[in-house]
C-alpha positions in Angstrom: 50.0 47.1 -117.7 49.9 49.5 -120.7 53.5 50.2 -120.2 54.3 46.5 -120.6 52.3 46.2 -123.9 54.1 49.3 -124.9 57.6 48.2 -124.2 56.7 44.8 -125.9 55.6 46.4 -129.0 58.4 48.7 -129.3 60.8 45.7 -128.8 59.1 43.9 -131.4 59.2 46.7 -133.8 62.9 47.2 -133.5 63.5 43.3 -133.7 61.6 43.4 -137.0 63.6 46.3 -138.4 66.9 44.5 -137.3 65.9 41.3 -139.3 64.7 43.4 -142.3 68.2 44.9 -142.4 69.9 41.6 -142.2 67.5 39.7 -144.5 69.1 38.6 -148.1 65.9 39.8 -150.0 62.4 41.4 -149.6 60.7 38.2 -149.5 62.7 36.7 -146.8 62.2 39.8 -144.7 58.6 39.6 -145.0 58.7 36.0 -143.9 60.9 37.3 -141.0 58.1 39.3 -139.5 55.6 36.2 -139.5 58.5 34.4 -137.9 58.9 36.9 -134.8 55.2 36.9 -134.3 55.3 33.1 -134.1 58.0 33.1 -131.7 56.4 35.9 -129.3 53.3 33.8 -129.6 55.0 30.8 -127.9 56.7 33.1 -125.4 53.3 34.6 -124.7 51.9 31.1 -124.3 54.6 30.1 -121.8 54.1 33.3 -119.9 50.1 33.1 -119.6 48.8 29.8 -121.1 51.1 27.2 -119.6 48.2 26.0 -117.3 46.2 25.1 -120.5 49.2 23.3 -122.4 50.1 21.1 -119.2 48.9 17.5 -119.0 50.2 14.4 -117.0 52.8 16.5 -115.3 54.4 17.7 -118.8 54.0 20.8 -120.7 54.2 20.5 -124.5 57.1 22.4 -126.0 55.8 24.4 -129.3 58.2 23.8 -132.3 58.8 27.4 -133.0 62.3 27.9 -132.2 65.6 27.3 -133.8 65.3 24.6 -136.4 63.0 22.3 -134.4 63.1 18.5 -135.3 59.7 17.5 -136.4 60.5 13.8 -136.0 60.5 14.6 -132.2 57.4 15.1 -129.7 59.0 17.3 -127.1 57.8 17.7 -123.6 59.1 19.4 -120.5 58.8 19.9 -116.7 60.5 22.0 -114.0 61.8 19.9 -111.2 62.6 20.5 -107.5 65.9 18.8 -106.5 64.5 18.1 -103.0 61.5 15.6 -104.1 61.4 12.3 -106.0 59.5 11.8 -109.4 58.6 8.9 -111.4 58.1 8.9 -115.2 55.9 6.1 -116.3 54.7 5.5 -119.8 54.3 3.3 -122.8 56.2 3.5 -126.1 53.4 2.5 -128.4 54.4 3.1 -131.9 57.2 5.4 -131.1 60.7 4.2 -131.9 62.6 5.5 -128.8 62.4 8.3 -126.0 65.4 10.3 -124.6 65.0 11.4 -121.0 67.3 14.2 -119.7 67.9 16.1 -116.8 69.4 19.6 -117.3 71.1 22.1 -114.8 71.5 26.0 -115.4 74.9 26.9 -116.4 76.5 30.3 -115.9 75.1 33.0 -117.9 71.7 31.2 -117.9 72.0 28.4 -120.6 71.1 24.8 -119.7 73.3 21.9 -120.0 72.8 18.2 -119.7 73.3 16.7 -116.3 71.8 13.0 -116.8 70.5 11.2 -119.8 68.9 7.9 -120.6 67.1 6.3 -123.5 63.9 4.1 -123.4 63.6 1.8 -126.3 62.0 -1.6 -126.9 64.9 -3.5 -125.2 64.6 -1.7 -121.8 60.8 -1.5 -121.8 58.4 -4.5 -121.1 56.9 -6.6 -124.0 54.0 -4.2 -124.1 56.3 -1.3 -124.5 55.6 -0.1 -120.8 58.4 1.3 -118.7 59.2 3.3 -115.6 62.0 5.8 -114.8 62.7 6.8 -111.1 64.2 10.4 -110.7 65.4 11.2 -107.3 68.7 12.1 -105.4 69.0 8.5 -104.4 67.7 6.8 -107.2 69.4 3.6 -108.6 69.1 1.0 -111.2 69.3 0.8 -115.1 66.1 3.1 -115.7 67.1 5.7 -113.1 68.2 9.3 -113.1 70.0 10.8 -110.2 68.7 14.2 -109.3 71.3 16.7 -108.8 70.8 19.7 -106.3 71.5 22.0 -109.5 69.0 20.0 -112.0 66.0 21.9 -112.6 64.4 20.7 -115.9 63.4 17.3 -117.2 63.1 17.4 -121.0 61.9 14.3 -122.8 62.3 13.8 -126.6 60.1 11.0 -128.3 61.3 10.1 -131.8 58.2 9.4 -133.4 57.8 8.9 -137.2 54.8 6.7 -138.0 52.1 8.9 -139.0 49.2 6.3 -138.4 50.7 5.1 -135.2 50.0 6.2 -131.8 52.9 8.3 -130.1 54.3 7.2 -127.0 52.4 8.1 -123.7 54.0 9.6 -120.7 53.1 10.6 -117.1 55.3 12.5 -114.6 54.2 11.4 -111.1 55.3 13.9 -108.3 55.1 17.0 -110.4 52.9 19.9 -109.2 49.8 20.4 -111.1 49.0 23.9 -112.0 47.4 25.8 -109.2 46.1 28.7 -110.8 45.9 30.7 -114.1 49.6 30.8 -115.6 51.7 33.9 -115.0 55.6 33.7 -115.3 56.4 36.6 -113.1 55.0 38.5 -110.2 52.7 40.5 -112.3 51.4 40.7 -115.9 54.2 43.4 -116.7 56.7 41.1 -115.5 55.4 38.2 -117.7 55.2 40.5 -120.7 58.7 41.6 -120.0 60.0 38.2 -119.7 58.2 37.1 -123.0 59.9 40.2 -124.8 63.3 39.1 -123.4 62.8 35.4 -124.4 61.6 36.4 -128.0 64.5 38.8 -128.7 67.1 36.4 -127.2 65.7 33.4 -129.3 65.6 35.2 -132.4 69.1 36.7 -132.5 70.5 33.2 -131.3 69.0 31.5 -134.3 69.7 34.4 -136.5 73.4 33.6 -135.8 72.8 30.0 -137.1 71.2 31.5 -140.3 74.2 33.9 -140.9 76.8 31.1 -140.3 74.9 28.8 -142.6 74.4 31.3 -145.6 78.1 32.0 -145.4 78.6 28.6 -147.0 75.8 28.1 -149.6 75.0 24.7 -150.9 77.0 22.7 -148.6 77.1 21.2 -145.0 79.5 21.8 -142.2 80.3 19.7 -139.2 81.6 21.1 -135.8 80.0 24.6 -136.3 80.9 26.8 -133.3 78.2 27.0 -130.7 75.6 24.8 -132.4 75.6 21.7 -130.4 76.0 23.5 -127.3 73.0 25.7 -127.9 70.8 23.1 -129.0 71.7 20.8 -126.1 70.4 17.9 -128.1 70.8 14.3 -127.3 74.5 13.1 -126.3 74.7 10.6 -129.0 73.6 13.0 -132.1 75.9 14.7 -134.4 74.8 17.9 -136.3 75.6 19.3 -139.6 74.5 22.8 -140.6 73.8 23.6 -144.2 72.3 26.1 -146.4 70.6 26.1 -149.9 70.7 28.8 -152.2 69.5 28.0 -155.8 68.3 29.7 -158.9 64.8 28.5 -160.1 66.1 25.8 -162.6 68.6 24.5 -159.8 68.2 21.6 -157.5 70.7 20.7 -154.6 71.6 16.9 -154.4 72.7 15.6 -151.1 74.2 12.2 -150.8 73.9 10.1 -147.5 75.4 6.5 -147.2 72.7 3.8 -147.0 74.5 1.6 -144.5 74.4 4.0 -141.3 71.9 1.8 -139.7 70.6 4.6 -137.3 68.3 7.5 -137.3 69.3 10.2 -139.5 67.4 13.1 -140.8 67.7 16.0 -143.1 65.3 18.7 -142.7 64.8 22.0 -144.8 64.0 25.4 -143.1 63.4 28.9 -144.3 66.2 31.4 -143.7 64.9 32.0 -140.2 65.1 28.4 -139.0 61.6 27.8 -139.2 60.8 24.2 -140.3 59.0 24.0 -143.8 56.1 21.5 -143.6 56.8 18.3 -145.0 60.4 19.0 -146.1 62.1 16.1 -144.7 64.1 13.0 -145.6 65.1 10.3 -143.3 66.5 6.7 -142.9 62.8 5.5 -143.2 61.4 7.3 -146.2 64.3 7.2 -148.6 65.5 4.7 -151.3 69.1 3.9 -152.2 70.5 4.2 -155.7 72.2 1.3 -157.6 75.5 2.5 -156.2 74.3 2.2 -152.7 73.9 5.8 -152.0 70.9 8.0 -151.0 70.5 10.9 -153.2 68.1 13.6 -151.8 66.9 16.4 -154.2 66.3 19.7 -152.6 64.8 22.6 -154.3 61.9 25.0 -155.0 60.3 23.2 -158.3 60.8 19.5 -158.0 59.4 17.3 -160.7 56.6 14.9 -159.5 58.6 11.9 -160.0 61.6 13.2 -158.1 63.0 10.4 -155.9 64.0 11.2 -152.2 62.4 14.8 -152.8 62.6 17.8 -150.1 60.3 20.5 -151.4 61.2 24.1 -150.3 57.8 25.3 -151.2 59.1 27.6 -153.8 61.8 29.1 -151.5 65.1 29.6 -153.2 67.2 29.9 -149.8 67.0 28.4 -146.6 68.7 26.5 -143.7 69.5 22.9 -143.8 70.1 20.7 -140.8 71.4 17.0 -140.9 71.1 14.9 -137.8 72.6 11.7 -137.1 71.8 9.9 -134.0 73.3 6.7 -132.8 76.0 6.5 -135.5 78.9 8.4 -137.2 79.3 10.1 -140.5 83.1 10.2 -141.3 82.6 13.5 -143.0 79.6 16.2 -143.6 76.9 15.0 -146.4 78.0 15.9 -149.8 76.4 18.3 -151.9 76.0 18.9 -155.8 74.0 21.6 -157.5 72.4 20.4 -160.6 71.3 22.6 -163.4 67.9 21.6 -164.8 66.0 22.7 -168.0 66.0 26.6 -167.1 62.4 28.2 -166.8 61.8 31.2 -168.8 60.5 34.4 -166.8 61.3 36.1 -163.5 61.3 32.8 -161.5 64.8 31.8 -162.5 66.4 34.2 -160.0 67.4 33.6 -156.6 65.0 35.0 -154.4 
């Protein structure tokens, strides 16, 4: 027991040193320590508290790893391919639900085996729906459970803050039988939490490094991004980075005629989402030329249209998602110099 805690403490200290050495500045390094602590907390929750985070057959995924999409409510369940399951629910005020079965690929990563979407057109008039999940499942709202499938992941697109999110229930799932312990012992659970934390932080550190190499621009087809995310099959990803002086703003232009869900979210350098730092197709306005111009920066004026406030941060990761549509090119960007502010706040931090 003591040895397990000692090993975890030693590994986290080494991981914090690694991030501090790779951080672009001191403030970012300090934020990295809190980031590691949050990822570790989520890993410990998975190992020791999943019985408290499970409801109606699903465990709630905590949005702490790798540029999470704050517009999604994510839930998951481990499956037994020899059994059958039934997913029932109601859309309520959510826009759509993505339901995916995943299998374990070589090397331990997950890959999509089957996927379907629930939206108003394939739910009843009240938003109710049912999905059958089994080896012999048939029909429009059905997922065939292959022998190698082991994970059910559900993404609910919900952006109506005053509305009720979709309600889901997975029948056939095993309820927690005891206090959670991911492994044969406490030491094994601690070791697993340590490994998951290290793997997660290093994976997303590679995203940060790739993004920071191309400041103030977006790129598509980033090597390994879509494969690691394992997002919805109809989603395109564009990775970006902002690096601004205190008197600068990054303007990002999106077309107003996409007619699908798209979003741009700002994260700190470590891919942690900054609360409220979002723009999407529902909360933005087009200009007279039919373009949507989004302003990203640490010090935005109160009357800024389509703002993404980075909460005083001068650098960080950006991620653009386009779901159910296609951008011909990555979003265009322009660095705009505003009236410089006097004092130490003018530099890039």
